[in-house]
N, C-alpha and C positions, 0 to 999 in steps of 0.2 A: 578469467575471474568467476564467470557464472558456473563453470564446471567445478572449480575449487570450492565455491560456496555450497554447491550441492553435496560435495563429499563431506565437508565439515558439518553441514546440516544433518546428514545421515549418521555421522559418527556420534554427534551429541544426542541426536534423537534416539539412537540405539542404546546409548549409555543411560538415558533417562526413561526409556520405555517401561511401562508397568510399575513405575515408582510412585505415581501419584496415588495417594490414599486418603485416610481420614483427616489429615492435616489440612486438606482443602475443603473438607465437608463440615456440615454443621452450622449452627447459628450462634456460636460463641467466639469470643476473642480473649486471649490470655491477659491477666493482670501483669503489671510491671514485674512483680516478683516471680510469677510463673514463667514469664518470658526469659528472665535472667537464668533461672534454673534450667530451662530447656537448652539454652545456648552453652551454659557451663558444662552440661552433661556431654554434649558433642565435642566441645573443645578439650575436655579431659580425655576423651577416647581417641582423638585423631589429631596428629601434629599438623596436618594441613588445614585445620580449622582452629583459628585462634581468636580469643575474645579479649578486647582491650578496653579499659576504662579511660576514655580520652580526655575527660575533664569535667568540670562542674556544670550543673544545671541550676536554674534559679530555685528549684525545689530542695537542693542540697545533696541529692543523690546523683551519682555520675551518669554521663551519657556514654553508652557502650557502642562499640563497633565490632562486628564479627567479620573476619577476613577469610575468605575461601581461597586457598592457594597460598597460605602462609608458610613461612619457614620457622624453624625452631627459635631463632633469635629475632626479637622484635625489630631491631634496627635493620636487619637484613630483609624482614618482611616489608617494611615501609620503603626501603630502597627498591625492592622488587616491584612494588606497586607503582612507584614513580616511573620506573623504566619500562614496565610491561604495559600491555593494554588493559585498562582498569575501568570497571563499572562501580559507581557509588550509588547506592539506593538509600533514600531517606524515607523512613517510615514514621508514622505517628506524629508528624508536625501538628496535625489536627487529630487527636486520639479518638474522636468520634467517627473517624474515617479509617478504620483499621484494616482495610483489605490487604495492604502491603505487609502489615505486621504478620498476618496469617500466611500470606503467600511466601514470604521470605523464609519462614521456617521450613517449608517444603524444599526450597533451594538448598538449604543446609543438609537436609536428609538425603537429597539427590547426590550431593557432593560426597557425603560420607560413604555412599554405596558405589562410587566410581573406582575403577582400577587406576593404577599409576599411569598407565598408557592413555587412558581416557582423560585424565586430568591435564595431560600435556597440551591438549587442544582447547583447554578451558581458560578464558581470561581470568585475571584476578578480580574477584567480586567482593566489595566491601558493603556490608549491610548495617546501617544505623538501626538498632533494634527498635528504639522508641525515642525520638528526639525530644518531644514535649513530655518530660518526666512528670512535671507537676500536673499536667492535664491527664496523664495516665492514671494518677492516683485519685482524681476527682471523677469517679465513675457513677453512672446512673443509667436509667433506661429512657430518659425523657428529654435530654437537651437537644436532640435532633428530631423535632416533631414530625418531619415529613419523610423520615428514612425507614426503610424496611430492614430491621435487624442491624447488628446482632442484638442478642437479648440485653446485654449491658456493655457499656463502652465508656471511654474517657470524654473529657471536655475540651472544647476548642482553645480556650484561654489557658495560659501557663500559670505558674504559681503567682506571678505578678499581674495576671489577667492580660498579658500581652498576646496578640496574635503573632506567633513566631514567624509566620510567612509574610510578615511586613517588616522584619527586623534585620535584614541582612546587610544593610548599609549603616543605619543608625546604631545597631548593635547595643541596644539597651539591656539585653539579657545576657546572662552568663552562657546560655545555650548558644547564642550566635558566636561568641568568642571561641567556644569549644569547637563549633562547626568549622570556623576559619582555620583553626589549628589542624583539624583532621583533613580538611579539604586540601590544604597546601602540603600536608605530609604525604598524601598519596597522589595528588595532581590527577584526578580522574579524567579519563578521556570522554566518558559518557556518564551523565547524571540523570537519575529518575526520582522524582518526588511523587509519592503515592497518595492519592486523594479520592474522595467521593463527591459527586456533583449534586448541587441543587438546581432547580430550574424546570424547563419544559419537560413534557413526557414524549418519549420517542422509542423506537425499537432497539436501539443500541444499548448494550451493557457497558461497553468501554468507549470512552472518548479520550482524546489526548490534546494537550497544548504543546505545540512546537514553538521554537523561538520565532519572534517577529521577523518575517522574511526580509524586510527592508533594513533591519538593523544589522544583519549578519555580514561578516566578510565573505567574499565570493567563494573562497575555498571550502569553508565549513558549511556554507549555505548549499552549495552544490551537493556535497556529501549527504547532508541531512535530507534535502528535498528531492534529490534525484536518485538516491540509493537507499538510505535507511527507511524513510517513510514508506516508499513503495514496497520494500521487503516486508515491513510490519503489516501493511494492509493485506498483502497477498498471503503471507504465512498464517496470520491470525485467522483469516477466513478459511483457508484451505485445511490447515492442520487442526484448528481448534473450534471452528464454526462460530467464531466471533468476528463479525464485521465491525470495523472501527471507523470513526469519523472525527473530524476536528471538534474540539470543545464547542458546545452549543451555547454561544453567547449571543442573545438575540439583538438584532439591529434596532428594532423598536419594541413592539410588545407581542407580535405574532410571528410564527414561523414563516408564513407566506411573505412577510416583509423582509425576510432574510436573516442570516447570522453573520457575525463578523469575527475576524481573527482577534486573539487576545494580545494586548500590548504588554510584553514581558519585561516590565521595568526591573531595575536592579534591586529594588526592595524585596522582591520575591526570591525564593530559593533558586529557581532555575534562571532568573534574570541575573542574579549575582554570579552564578556559575558561568554564564555566557560572557561575563567580563573577562574571563580567563580562557575563553574559546573552547570550553567544554561543550560537547553536543548534549543538549539538555531537553528533557521532557517533564511534563506533569501529566500523570495518568489521572483520569476522572471517571470512575465508574458511576453508573446511574443509581441514584438513591432508591428508586422504586423497584429495582430488580432484586431478586433474592440474594441475600448475603453470600451464600455459597457460590452463586454465579459470579458475583463481583470479585470474590477472592480468586476464583479459577481464572477469570479473564486477566486479572492483574498478574498472576503467576505466568500465564501464557505470554503476556507482554514482556515480562522480564526474561523468560526463556528465549523468546525469539530475538530480543536485543542481544543477549549473550551469544547466540548462534551467529548473528550478523557480525558482531565484534570479532569473533574468532576468525572469520573469513576475510575480514577487511582491516586487520591490525595495522599494516603498513600504511594504507590509505588514510586511516584516522590520524596517525602520527604526523604524516606529511601535511595533511590539511590543517591541523592545529598549529604546526610550526609556521606554515605559510601565513595563517591568520595573525599569529604573533608578530611576524616580521612586517606584515601589512600595517599594523597599528604602530609598530616601533618607528616606522619611517613615514607615517602619514603627516600631511601638512594641515589638513582641515578635516574635522569630524562633524557630521550632521547630528542634530539633537532636536528635542521637543517634537517628537513624532505624534501626529494625530491621524485618526482614521481618514483615509481618502474616500470620501463618500461619492466622488465623481466617477470612481472606477469600481466596477463590480463584475464578478464572474458568476458562475452558477455551480451548484454542487448537487449531485444526485443524493437525495436524502430519504431515509426510511423513517417515517413518522406515523402518527395517528391523526385521523381527521379530528378537528376540534370545532366547537361551536359554543356560543354563550347560551346558558340555560338559566331559568329563574332560581334564585337561592331561597330555600325555605327558611333560612336563618336570618339573612339580612334584608330579604326582599329586593335585592339588587341583582343585576346579571352577574353570573360567575362563569369562568372559563372551564370547559369540560373537554377532556381528551377521551375519545371513544376507542378503546382498545379492540373493539369488535370491528373496527374499520381502519386497518393499517393501509398505508400508501407508500409508494416509491415514486418520487418525482423530483424534478429539479427545483431548487429554491435559490434565491440570490445569496451570493457569498461575497462579502466585502473583505477582501484579503490584503489589500495594499494599505500601507501607512506612508505618510509623507512627512518629511522633516520640515519644520517651520523655521528652523534656525541652524546656524553652524558656528563652530568655534575653531579658531586657529590653534594648532598644537605648538606649545612653546618648546624651547630647548630644555628649560628646567623651571621648577617652582622653588620658591624660598618659603619655608615655614618656620616661624619663630619657635624657640624652645618652650615658650610659655604655653603653646597650644598642645598641651600634654595629651588630650583626648585624640586629636587628629594624629599625632605622632604614634600613639599607642595602636590605633587602628591600621595605620600604614604598616607598622611593624608586624601586626598580626597577619597581615596579608602579604608579608615577605617582600615588601617594596624596598628596593635598594635606595639608601639615602646616604648622603655624605655630610658629616658634621663640619661646620666651619671651625677652624682652629684659631682664628683671629677675629678681632673686631674690625670691620671694614664698612665701606659705603659702596653700594652697587646701584647703577642706573637701571631701574626695572620699571615694570608697569604694575599698577594696582587695580583691583576691582572696586569701583565706587558704585554702590547700589543706588539706583535712582528710582526704582519701582519694584514692588512685589505685592502679591495678594495672599491673604490667609483665609482659611475656612472659618466658619462661625462656631464650630464645635471641635474639641480635641480629637485628633486622629492618632491612635496608638501612643498616647502620651505626649503628642506634639501638636503644634499649630503649623502645619506644613506650608512652607513658602512656595508659591507658584507664580507663573507669569513674571519671572524675575528679569529685570532689565538693568544692565550695568553700563557705566562709562569707564573706559580704559584710561587710566590716569598715569602719565609718565611722572616718575619721581625718583629722587635719590633715597634709597632704602638703607637704613642702618642695619647691617647684618652683624649681630653680636656673636662672640664665641659661644658655640653650643647650638646655634641655629642650624637648620638643615637645608641642604640643597637636594632636590628630588629630580634627577634627570628623567627625561621621557624616553630615551632610547634604551628601553629595557622591556622584558616580556610582560610586565604588569602595566604597560602604558595605558591600556584602555581603562583599567580600574582607576589609575591615578587621575586621569583626565575626568572620569565620571564623578569622582568625589571632590576634587579640588576646584574645578571650574564651576562657579555658582549658577551658570546658565544650564547646566545639565540637570535633567529632571529629578534625580535622586541624589544630588550633591550633598555634602556635609552642610552647606549653607541652607539648602532646602529643609534639612532636618534640624535647624535651629542651633547648630554648633557655634555660630558667631553672632548671636543676637545681641550680645553686650556691645558690639561695635555699631549697632544701629541706634544706640541711644546717645544723644548729645549730652555731654557732661558739664559744659560751661555755657552760660547765657550772659545777658547784660541787663542792667536796670535802665528802663526807658528814660526816666527823668534825668539820669546822669549822662546817658549815651548820646543824647540829641546833639550836644555841642560837638562831640567827636564825629558824629554822622555828617554834620555840615562840613567839617574839616576834611573828611574823607572824600566827599563829593567835590569840594573845591580843588583837591589835588588829583582828581581822576576825572577828566572831562568825558571820557567815553562812558564811564559808569553813570555820571550825572545825566548824560544824554539818554541812556537806557532807563534810568529812574524816572525822568520826566515823561518819557514815552508811555511807561506803564501807568503813570498817574492820569494821563490823558485817555488812554485806551481801555483801562480796566477799572470800572467804577468801584468794584469791591475792594480793590487794592487802595484806591484813593480814600475810601471811607474808613480804612483801618490804619490807625497810627502805628500799631504794633507791626503789621505786615510791612509797612514802608521802612520802619527802622530795621526790621529783621532782614529785609532785602539788602540794605546797605551793610549790615553786620556780616552777612554771609559772604559778601564780596570784599571784605576787609581782612587785614592780617590778624584780626582778633578772633576770627572764626576758626575753630579747631580743625586742622587739616585732616585728621583721622576719622572724622565723623562719617559714618556709612562706608568707610574704607575697610575692606576685609583684611585679615592678617595673613593672607596668602598672596605672594607676589610672584611675578614670572618674568623671564627673559626669553625673548623670541630668538 
């Protein structure tokens, strides 16, 4: 395999040698219209380069994808992408971070200059030109106060002021729906989301976010961490003179206290792709490095990923299918991962010495990185995440036809579902929510539910004609579990899909209900015993007439059985 990799590397390197030119230079990035014109020009000149308007954005203009290695017929192109080894690159999700927008244009020019023989060694490459179309049109020179160049760029929020890199599960934007359509149309083996980083100062131009190690199935984890990342580290340094390191997310407030791995939740682009066992990266170039360097390092990262994919096509396909099968037949899945602060490694890091100096503006100490004093030394690296919960994988879920949003998103993600052809009753389990927490401020248009606790309640569920059965023994099992089980971090419940079920619809009038309450206790000795215990042991309970009556009401037939019960049921 190593010899084969060297041959492929040489072939692709020769094909691309001498082709980097002014597309990687300068301190400007194209507008949306200039970008479309560039790609259309190449698509008109070369049948192997095709441009497709995949669907709507919130701005109204389409989201385009360019496919290198296309066929004349669009259906054949997408069939080829699904069956071949395919890379999907997402550019401009944050248009103020346009390194990938510029770098991807050079990939197109490279491909246009290849011979047919050279193209045979090349994976299918799909390039999303500019995902955040609205942000692309909201250009200025000031929205990223700490960034060096380019001269003018787009804005982070989209047309609805959504951060699209938090939208891949809740799918509030048209952009996210279009992304799901494209993603499943090509089923990419590798995904790269291109960004620019804020944060500490250090020597690296390029950092990367890889999938959270402890979340990954063994097959894809080994391929990612034992093969792909070592290849990128070696080739980026040797061939391009860009040493790379994991994304610098500081453990506390100083680098000497360490950095920690990023928790790639499904709300993010790469976390979403991981639900389908796509090998995923987020590239993060450093904001304080020259724009030209940031573009070139992004281009190098894309190039070296393509080289590795060409040499490891079969291993990638086998690992992904193994991961799918792993989830298809799992009985238990871990969830609610938190950083394991008890376990840390160290990482050799190239930074700058820092110190606190007086601020002439605020008269308070300020952090200062001294670029005249670079260092190379080991710092703590918190790499491990630990699951704090686990969920059993059911045989199937039942979703009522009235949950149109849930069903729409399952369809968009090509989940196999079976409609019920009759009205029937099924003995199943329900999720009864007993606790959750919310933030005090809205987060991307939602009050995200966290720390969710549920009681699994066995009940006879009325399944009406048109409701859907969602089996778990399918390739989309990890996605299904991640969105339908409310205990998963980015479930539909977490994103407020089922909040109407958390509101009680009927109550009682205390002055009328008291006689009924006495009768209920008289007919239920165990409840009466528990009621008297609470009166004796809980002073606040005893002091509240309402709480005492409500306790009896909740344990009576009059209390609505569906309160806090979610409209997603399951059979183990």
